SEDREN-711093 format. One record per atom (N, C-alpha, C, O): residue in three letters; x, y, z; atom name. Coordinates in Angstrom, 1 decimal, m for minus. Layout:
<sites>
@r:ALA, X:X, Y:Y, Z:Z, a:CA
...
</sites>
This chain:
<sites>
@r:MET, X:m21.2, Y:14.2, Z:39.0, a:N
@r:MET, X:m22.4, Y:15.0, Z:38.7, a:CA
@r:MET, X:m22.4, Y:15.4, Z:37.2, a:C
@r:MET, X:m23.5, Y:15.4, Z:36.6, a:O
@r:LEU, X:m21.3, Y:15.7, Z:36.6, a:N
@r:LEU, X:m21.2, Y:16.1, Z:35.2, a:CA
@r:LEU, X:m21.7, Y:15.0, Z:34.3, a:C
@r:LEU, X:m22.3, Y:15.3, Z:33.3, a:O
@r:GLY, X:m21.3, Y:13.8, Z:34.6, a:N
@r:GLY, X:m21.7, Y:12.6, Z:33.8, a:CA
@r:GLY, X:m23.2, Y:12.5, Z:33.7, a:C
@r:GLY, X:m23.7, Y:12.0, Z:32.7, a:O
@r:VAL, X:m23.9, Y:12.8, Z:34.7, a:N
@r:VAL, X:m25.4, Y:12.7, Z:34.7, a:CA
@r:VAL, X:m26.0, Y:13.8, Z:33.9, a:C
@r:VAL, X:m27.0, Y:13.6, Z:33.2, a:O
@r:LEU, X:m25.4, Y:15.0, Z:33.8, a:N
@r:LEU, X:m25.9, Y:16.1, Z:33.1, a:CA
@r:LEU, X:m25.5, Y:16.1, Z:31.6, a:C
@r:LEU, X:m26.1, Y:16.9, Z:30.9, a:O
@r:THR, X:m24.6, Y:15.3, Z:31.2, a:N
@r:THR, X:m24.1, Y:15.4, Z:29.8, a:CA
@r:THR, X:m25.1, Y:15.1, Z:28.8, a:C
@r:THR, X:m25.1, Y:15.8, Z:27.8, a:O
@r:PRO, X:m26.1, Y:14.2, Z:29.0, a:N
@r:PRO, X:m27.1, Y:14.0, Z:27.9, a:CA
@r:PRO, X:m28.1, Y:15.2, Z:27.7, a:C
@r:PRO, X:m28.7, Y:15.3, Z:26.7, a:O
@r:VAL, X:m28.2, Y:16.0, Z:28.7, a:N
@r:VAL, X:m29.2, Y:17.1, Z:28.7, a:CA
@r:VAL, X:m28.9, Y:18.0, Z:27.5, a:C
@r:VAL, X:m29.8, Y:18.3, Z:26.7, a:O
@r:PRO, X:m27.7, Y:18.6, Z:27.3, a:N
@r:PRO, X:m27.5, Y:19.4, Z:26.1, a:CA
@r:PRO, X:m27.7, Y:18.7, Z:24.8, a:C
@r:PRO, X:m28.2, Y:19.3, Z:23.8, a:O
@r:CYS, X:m27.4, Y:17.4, Z:24.8, a:N
@r:CYS, X:m27.6, Y:16.6, Z:23.5, a:CA
@r:CYS, X:m29.1, Y:16.5, Z:23.2, a:C
@r:CYS, X:m29.5, Y:16.7, Z:22.1, a:O
@r:LEU, X:m29.9, Y:16.3, Z:24.2, a:N
@r:LEU, X:m31.4, Y:16.2, Z:24.0, a:CA
@r:LEU, X:m31.9, Y:17.6, Z:23.6, a:C
@r:LEU, X:m32.8, Y:17.7, Z:22.8, a:O
@r:VAL, X:m31.4, Y:18.7, Z:24.2, a:N
@r:VAL, X:m31.9, Y:20.0, Z:23.8, a:CA
@r:VAL, X:m31.6, Y:20.3, Z:22.4, a:C
@r:VAL, X:m32.4, Y:21.0, Z:21.7, a:O
@r:ALA, X:m30.5, Y:19.8, Z:21.8, a:N
@r:ALA, X:m30.1, Y:20.0, Z:20.4, a:CA
@r:ALA, X:m30.8, Y:19.0, Z:19.5, a:C
@r:ALA, X:m31.2, Y:19.4, Z:18.4, a:O
@r:VAL, X:m31.0, Y:17.8, Z:19.9, a:N
@r:VAL, X:m31.5, Y:16.8, Z:19.0, a:CA
@r:VAL, X:m33.0, Y:16.7, Z:18.9, a:C
@r:VAL, X:m33.5, Y:16.6, Z:17.8, a:O
@r:LEU, X:m33.7, Y:16.9, Z:20.0, a:N
@r:LEU, X:m35.2, Y:16.8, Z:20.0, a:CA
@r:LEU, X:m35.8, Y:17.7, Z:19.0, a:C
@r:LEU, X:m36.7, Y:17.3, Z:18.2, a:O
@r:PRO, X:m35.5, Y:19.0, Z:19.0, a:N
@r:PRO, X:m36.1, Y:19.9, Z:18.0, a:CA
@r:PRO, X:m35.8, Y:19.5, Z:16.6, a:C
@r:PRO, X:m36.6, Y:19.7, Z:15.7, a:O
@r:ALA, X:m34.6, Y:19.1, Z:16.3, a:N
@r:ALA, X:m34.2, Y:18.7, Z:15.0, a:CA
@r:ALA, X:m35.0, Y:17.5, Z:14.5, a:C
@r:ALA, X:m35.5, Y:17.4, Z:13.4, a:O
@r:LEU, X:m35.2, Y:16.5, Z:15.4, a:N
@r:LEU, X:m36.0, Y:15.3, Z:15.1, a:CA
@r:LEU, X:m37.5, Y:15.7, Z:14.9, a:C
@r:LEU, X:m38.2, Y:15.2, Z:14.0, a:O
@r:ALA, X:m38.0, Y:16.6, Z:15.7, a:N
@r:ALA, X:m39.4, Y:17.1, Z:15.6, a:CA
@r:ALA, X:m39.6, Y:17.8, Z:14.2, a:C
@r:ALA, X:m40.7, Y:17.8, Z:13.7, a:O
@r:ALA, X:m38.6, Y:18.5, Z:13.8, a:N
@r:ALA, X:m38.7, Y:19.2, Z:12.5, a:CA
@r:ALA, X:m38.4, Y:18.3, Z:11.3, a:C
@r:ALA, X:m38.6, Y:18.8, Z:10.2, a:O
@r:GLY, X:m38.1, Y:17.1, Z:11.5, a:N
@r:GLY, X:m37.9, Y:16.1, Z:10.4, a:CA
@r:GLY, X:m36.5, Y:16.2, Z:9.8, a:C
@r:GLY, X:m36.3, Y:15.8, Z:8.7, a:O
@r:ILE, X:m35.6, Y:16.8, Z:10.5, a:N
@r:ILE, X:m34.2, Y:16.9, Z:10.0, a:CA
@r:ILE, X:m33.4, Y:15.7, Z:10.4, a:C
@r:ILE, X:m33.4, Y:15.3, Z:11.5, a:O
@r:ALA, X:m32.9, Y:15.0, Z:9.4, a:N
@r:ALA, X:m32.0, Y:13.8, Z:9.6, a:CA
@r:ALA, X:m30.7, Y:14.3, Z:10.0, a:C
@r:ALA, X:m30.0, Y:15.0, Z:9.2, a:O
@r:LEU, X:m30.2, Y:13.9, Z:11.2, a:N
@r:LEU, X:m28.9, Y:14.4, Z:11.7, a:CA
@r:LEU, X:m27.8, Y:13.5, Z:11.1, a:C
@r:LEU, X:m27.4, Y:13.8, Z:10.0, a:O
@r:CYS, X:m27.4, Y:12.5, Z:11.7, a:N
@r:CYS, X:m26.3, Y:11.7, Z:11.1, a:CA
@r:CYS, X:m26.9, Y:10.4, Z:10.6, a:C
@r:CYS, X:m26.3, Y:9.8, Z:9.7, a:O
@r:VAL, X:m28.0, Y:9.9, Z:11.2, a:N
@r:VAL, X:m28.6, Y:8.7, Z:10.8, a:CA
@r:VAL, X:m30.0, Y:8.9, Z:10.3, a:C
@r:VAL, X:m30.8, Y:9.4, Z:11.1, a:O
@r:GLY, X:m30.2, Y:8.6, Z:9.1, a:N
@r:GLY, X:m31.6, Y:8.8, Z:8.5, a:CA
@r:GLY, X:m32.1, Y:7.4, Z:8.0, a:C
@r:GLY, X:m31.3, Y:6.5, Z:7.8, a:O
@r:ARG, X:m33.3, Y:7.4, Z:7.6, a:N
@r:ARG, X:m33.9, Y:6.2, Z:7.1, a:CA
@r:ARG, X:m33.5, Y:6.0, Z:5.6, a:C
@r:ARG, X:m33.5, Y:4.9, Z:5.1, a:O
@r:ARG, X:m33.2, Y:7.1, Z:4.9, a:N
@r:ARG, X:m32.8, Y:7.0, Z:3.5, a:CA
@r:ARG, X:m31.4, Y:7.7, Z:3.4, a:C
@r:ARG, X:m31.2, Y:8.8, Z:3.8, a:O
@r:PRO, X:m30.5, Y:7.0, Z:2.7, a:N
@r:PRO, X:m29.2, Y:7.6, Z:2.5, a:CA
@r:PRO, X:m29.3, Y:8.7, Z:1.4, a:C
@r:PRO, X:m30.3, Y:8.7, Z:0.7, a:O
@r:PRO, X:m28.4, Y:9.6, Z:1.3, a:N
@r:PRO, X:m28.4, Y:10.6, Z:0.3, a:CA
@r:PRO, X:m28.5, Y:10.0, Z:m1.1, a:C
@r:PRO, X:m28.2, Y:8.8, Z:m1.3, a:O
@r:GLY, X:m28.9, Y:10.8, Z:m2.1, a:N
@r:GLY, X:m29.0, Y:10.3, Z:m3.5, a:CA
@r:GLY, X:m27.8, Y:9.8, Z:m4.1, a:C
@r:GLY, X:m27.8, Y:8.8, Z:m4.9, a:O
@r:ASN, X:m26.6, Y:10.4, Z:m3.9, a:N
@r:ASN, X:m25.4, Y:9.9, Z:m4.5, a:CA
@r:ASN, X:m24.8, Y:8.8, Z:m3.7, a:C
@r:ASN, X:m25.2, Y:8.5, Z:m2.6, a:O
@r:TRP, X:m23.8, Y:8.1, Z:m4.3, a:N
@r:TRP, X:m23.2, Y:6.9, Z:m3.7, a:CA
@r:TRP, X:m22.5, Y:7.3, Z:m2.5, a:C
@r:TRP, X:m21.8, Y:8.4, Z:m2.4, a:O
@r:ASN, X:m22.5, Y:6.5, Z:m1.4, a:N
@r:ASN, X:m21.8, Y:6.7, Z:m0.2, a:CA
@r:ASN, X:m21.5, Y:5.4, Z:0.5, a:C
@r:ASN, X:m21.9, Y:4.3, Z:0.1, a:O
@r:LEU, X:m20.8, Y:5.5, Z:1.6, a:N
@r:LEU, X:m20.4, Y:4.3, Z:2.3, a:CA
@r:LEU, X:m21.6, Y:3.5, Z:2.9, a:C
@r:LEU, X:m21.5, Y:2.3, Z:3.2, a:O
@r:LEU, X:m22.7, Y:4.2, Z:3.2, a:N
@r:LEU, X:m23.9, Y:3.6, Z:3.8, a:CA
@r:LEU, X:m24.4, Y:2.5, Z:2.9, a:C
@r:LEU, X:m25.0, Y:1.5, Z:3.3, a:O
@r:GLU, X:m24.3, Y:2.6, Z:1.6, a:N
@r:GLU, X:m24.7, Y:1.6, Z:0.6, a:CA
@r:GLU, X:m23.9, Y:0.3, Z:0.8, a:C
@r:GLU, X:m24.5, Y:m0.8, Z:0.5, a:O
@r:VAL, X:m22.7, Y:0.4, Z:1.1, a:N
@r:VAL, X:m21.9, Y:m0.7, Z:1.3, a:CA
@r:VAL, X:m22.2, Y:m1.5, Z:2.6, a:C
@r:VAL, X:m22.1, Y:m2.7, Z:2.7, a:O
@r:LEU, X:m22.7, Y:m0.7, Z:3.6, a:N
@r:LEU, X:m22.9, Y:m1.2, Z:4.9, a:CA
@r:LEU, X:m24.3, Y:m1.9, Z:5.0, a:C
@r:LEU, X:m24.6, Y:m2.6, Z:6.0, a:O
@r:GLY, X:m25.1, Y:m1.8, Z:4.0, a:N
@r:GLY, X:m26.4, Y:m2.4, Z:4.0, a:CA
@r:GLY, X:m27.6, Y:m1.5, Z:4.2, a:C
@r:GLY, X:m27.4, Y:m0.3, Z:4.3, a:O
@r:PRO, X:m28.8, Y:m2.1, Z:4.2, a:N
@r:PRO, X:m30.0, Y:m1.3, Z:4.3, a:CA
@r:PRO, X:m30.3, Y:m0.8, Z:5.8, a:C
@r:PRO, X:m29.7, Y:m1.3, Z:6.7, a:O
@r:TRP, X:m31.2, Y:0.1, Z:5.9, a:N
@r:TRP, X:m31.7, Y:0.6, Z:7.2, a:CA
@r:TRP, X:m32.3, Y:m0.6, Z:7.9, a:C
@r:TRP, X:m33.0, Y:m1.3, Z:7.2, a:O
@r:PRO, X:m32.2, Y:m0.9, Z:9.1, a:N
@r:PRO, X:m31.4, Y:m0.2, Z:10.2, a:CA
@r:PRO, X:m30.0, Y:m1.0, Z:10.3, a:C
@r:PRO, X:m29.3, Y:m0.7, Z:11.3, a:O
@r:TRP, X:m29.7, Y:m1.9, Z:9.4, a:N
@r:TRP, X:m28.5, Y:m2.7, Z:9.6, a:CA
@r:TRP, X:m27.2, Y:m1.9, Z:9.5, a:C
@r:TRP, X:m26.2, Y:m2.2, Z:10.1, a:O
@r:TYR, X:m27.3, Y:m0.8, Z:8.7, a:N
@r:TYR, X:m26.0, Y:0.0, Z:8.6, a:CA
@r:TYR, X:m25.7, Y:0.7, Z:9.8, a:C
@r:TYR, X:m24.5, Y:1.2, Z:10.0, a:O
@r:ILE, X:m26.6, Y:0.8, Z:10.8, a:N
@r:ILE, X:m26.2, Y:1.4, Z:12.1, a:CA
@r:ILE, X:m25.2, Y:0.6, Z:12.8, a:C
@r:ILE, X:m24.3, Y:1.1, Z:13.4, a:O
@r:ALA, X:m25.4, Y:m0.8, Z:12.7, a:N
@r:ALA, X:m24.4, Y:m1.7, Z:13.4, a:CA
@r:ALA, X:m23.1, Y:m1.6, Z:12.7, a:C
@r:ALA, X:m22.0, Y:m1.7, Z:13.3, a:O
@r:GLY, X:m23.1, Y:m1.5, Z:11.3, a:N
@r:GLY, X:m21.9, Y:m1.3, Z:10.6, a:CA
@r:GLY, X:m21.1, Y:m0.1, Z:10.9, a:C
@r:GLY, X:m19.9, Y:m0.1, Z:11.1, a:O
@r:VAL, X:m21.8, Y:1.0, Z:11.1, a:N
@r:VAL, X:m21.2, Y:2.3, Z:11.4, a:CA
@r:VAL, X:m20.6, Y:2.2, Z:12.8, a:C
@r:VAL, X:m19.5, Y:2.7, Z:13.1, a:O
@r:ALA, X:m21.3, Y:1.6, Z:13.7, a:N
@r:ALA, X:m20.8, Y:1.4, Z:15.1, a:CA
@r:ALA, X:m19.6, Y:0.6, Z:15.1, a:C
@r:ALA, X:m18.6, Y:0.8, Z:15.9, a:O
@r:ALA, X:m19.5, Y:m0.5, Z:14.3, a:N
@r:ALA, X:m18.3, Y:m1.4, Z:14.2, a:CA
@r:ALA, X:m17.2, Y:m0.6, Z:13.7, a:C
@r:ALA, X:m16.0, Y:m0.7, Z:14.2, a:O
@r:LEU, X:m17.4, Y:0.2, Z:12.6, a:N
@r:LEU, X:m16.3, Y:1.0, Z:12.0, a:CA
@r:LEU, X:m15.8, Y:2.0, Z:13.0, a:C
@r:LEU, X:m14.6, Y:2.3, Z:13.0, a:O
@r:ALA, X:m16.7, Y:2.6, Z:13.8, a:N
@r:ALA, X:m16.3, Y:3.7, Z:14.7, a:CA
@r:ALA, X:m15.5, Y:3.1, Z:15.9, a:C
@r:ALA, X:m14.7, Y:3.8, Z:16.5, a:O
@r:SER, X:m15.8, Y:1.8, Z:16.2, a:N
@r:SER, X:m15.1, Y:1.2, Z:17.4, a:CA
@r:SER, X:m13.6, Y:1.0, Z:17.1, a:C
@r:SER, X:m12.8, Y:0.9, Z:18.0, a:O
@r:VAL, X:m13.2, Y:0.8, Z:15.8, a:N
@r:VAL, X:m11.8, Y:0.5, Z:15.5, a:CA
@r:VAL, X:m10.9, Y:1.6, Z:15.9, a:C
@r:VAL, X:m9.9, Y:1.4, Z:16.6, a:O
@r:PRO, X:m11.1, Y:2.8, Z:15.4, a:N
@r:PRO, X:m10.2, Y:3.9, Z:15.8, a:CA
@r:PRO, X:m10.3, Y:4.3, Z:17.2, a:C
@r:PRO, X:m9.3, Y:4.8, Z:17.8, a:O
@r:LEU, X:m11.4, Y:4.0, Z:17.9, a:N
@r:LEU, X:m11.6, Y:4.3, Z:19.3, a:CA
@r:LEU, X:m10.9, Y:3.3, Z:20.2, a:C
@r:LEU, X:m10.3, Y:3.7, Z:21.2, a:O
@r:ALA, X:m10.8, Y:2.1, Z:19.7, a:N
@r:ALA, X:m10.2, Y:1.0, Z:20.5, a:CA
@r:ALA, X:m8.7, Y:0.9, Z:20.2, a:C
@r:ALA, X:m7.9, Y:0.4, Z:21.0, a:O
@r:GLY, X:m8.3, Y:1.4, Z:19.0, a:N
@r:GLY, X:m6.9, Y:1.2, Z:18.6, a:CA
@r:GLY, X:m5.9, Y:1.8, Z:19.6, a:C
@r:GLY, X:m4.9, Y:1.1, Z:19.9, a:O
@r:PRO, X:m6.0, Y:3.0, Z:20.1, a:N
@r:PRO, X:m5.0, Y:3.6, Z:21.0, a:CA
@r:PRO, X:m4.9, Y:2.8, Z:22.3, a:C
@r:PRO, X:m3.9, Y:2.9, Z:23.0, a:O
@r:ASP, X:m6.0, Y:2.1, Z:22.7, a:N
@r:ASP, X:m5.9, Y:1.3, Z:23.9, a:CA
@r:ASP, X:m5.3, Y:m0.1, Z:23.7, a:C
@r:ASP, X:m4.9, Y:m0.7, Z:24.7, a:O
@r:LEU, X:m5.1, Y:m0.5, Z:22.5, a:N
@r:LEU, X:m4.6, Y:m1.8, Z:22.2, a:CA
@r:LEU, X:m3.2, Y:m2.1, Z:22.9, a:C
@r:LEU, X:m3.1, Y:m3.2, Z:23.5, a:O
@r:PRO, X:m2.2, Y:m1.3, Z:22.9, a:N
@r:PRO, X:m0.9, Y:m1.6, Z:23.6, a:CA
@r:PRO, X:m1.1, Y:m1.8, Z:25.1, a:C
@r:PRO, X:m0.5, Y:m2.6, Z:25.7, a:O
@r:PHE, X:m2.0, Y:m0.9, Z:25.7, a:N
@r:PHE, X:m2.2, Y:m1.0, Z:27.1, a:CA
@r:PHE, X:m3.0, Y:m2.3, Z:27.5, a:C
@r:PHE, X:m2.7, Y:m2.9, Z:28.5, a:O
@r:TRP, X:m3.9, Y:m2.7, Z:26.6, a:N
@r:TRP, X:m4.7, Y:m3.9, Z:26.8, a:CA
@r:TRP, X:m3.7, Y:m5.1, Z:26.8, a:C
@r:TRP, X:m3.9, Y:m6.0, Z:27.6, a:O
@r:MET, X:m2.8, Y:m5.1, Z:25.8, a:N
@r:MET, X:m1.9, Y:m6.2, Z:25.7, a:CA
@r:MET, X:m1.0, Y:m6.3, Z:26.9, a:C
@r:MET, X:m0.7, Y:m7.4, Z:27.4, a:O
@r:ALA, X:m0.5, Y:m5.1, Z:27.4, a:N
@r:ALA, X:0.4, Y:m5.1, Z:28.6, a:CA
@r:ALA, X:m0.4, Y:m5.6, Z:29.8, a:C
@r:ALA, X:0.2, Y:m6.3, Z:30.6, a:O
@r:ARG, X:m1.6, Y:m5.2, Z:30.0, a:N
@r:ARG, X:m2.4, Y:m5.7, Z:31.1, a:CA
@r:ARG, X:m2.6, Y:m7.2, Z:31.0, a:C
@r:ARG, X:m2.6, Y:m7.9, Z:32.1, a:O
@r:ARG, X:m2.8, Y:m7.7, Z:29.8, a:N
@r:ARG, X:m3.0, Y:m9.1, Z:29.7, a:CA
@r:ARG, X:m1.7, Y:m9.9, Z:30.0, a:C
@r:ARG, X:m1.8, Y:m11.0, Z:30.6, a:O
@r:ARG, X:m0.6, Y:m9.4, Z:29.6, a:N
@r:ARG, X:0.7, Y:m10.0, Z:29.9, a:CA
@r:ARG, X:1.0, Y:m10.1, Z:31.4, a:C
@r:ARG, X:1.5, Y:m11.1, Z:31.9, a:O
@r:HIS, X:0.7, Y:m9.0, Z:32.1, a:N
@r:HIS, X:1.1, Y:m8.9, Z:33.5, a:CA
@r:HIS, X:0.0, Y:m9.4, Z:34.5, a:C
@r:HIS, X:0.1, Y:m9.3, Z:35.7, a:O
@r:GLY, X:m1.1, Y:m9.9, Z:33.9, a:N
@r:GLY, X:m2.2, Y:m10.5, Z:34.7, a:CA
@r:GLY, X:m3.0, Y:m9.5, Z:35.4, a:C
@r:GLY, X:m3.9, Y:m9.9, Z:36.1, a:O
</sites>
């Protein structure tokens, strides 16, 4: 049941910010100074780059277990 209700607080927080025009983490224009988004490409392509970069530290801790599961079939 909790998994179904998890998006509700996120929507309550995000929708008013989007309606007010506040760019949360992902905006159409990067900030004026140099940042990593410039290396990842233009909008909307840098979203895929950010997702790829985020998947590395999230998948890293599972790597030893994945290798063990693969060895034991």
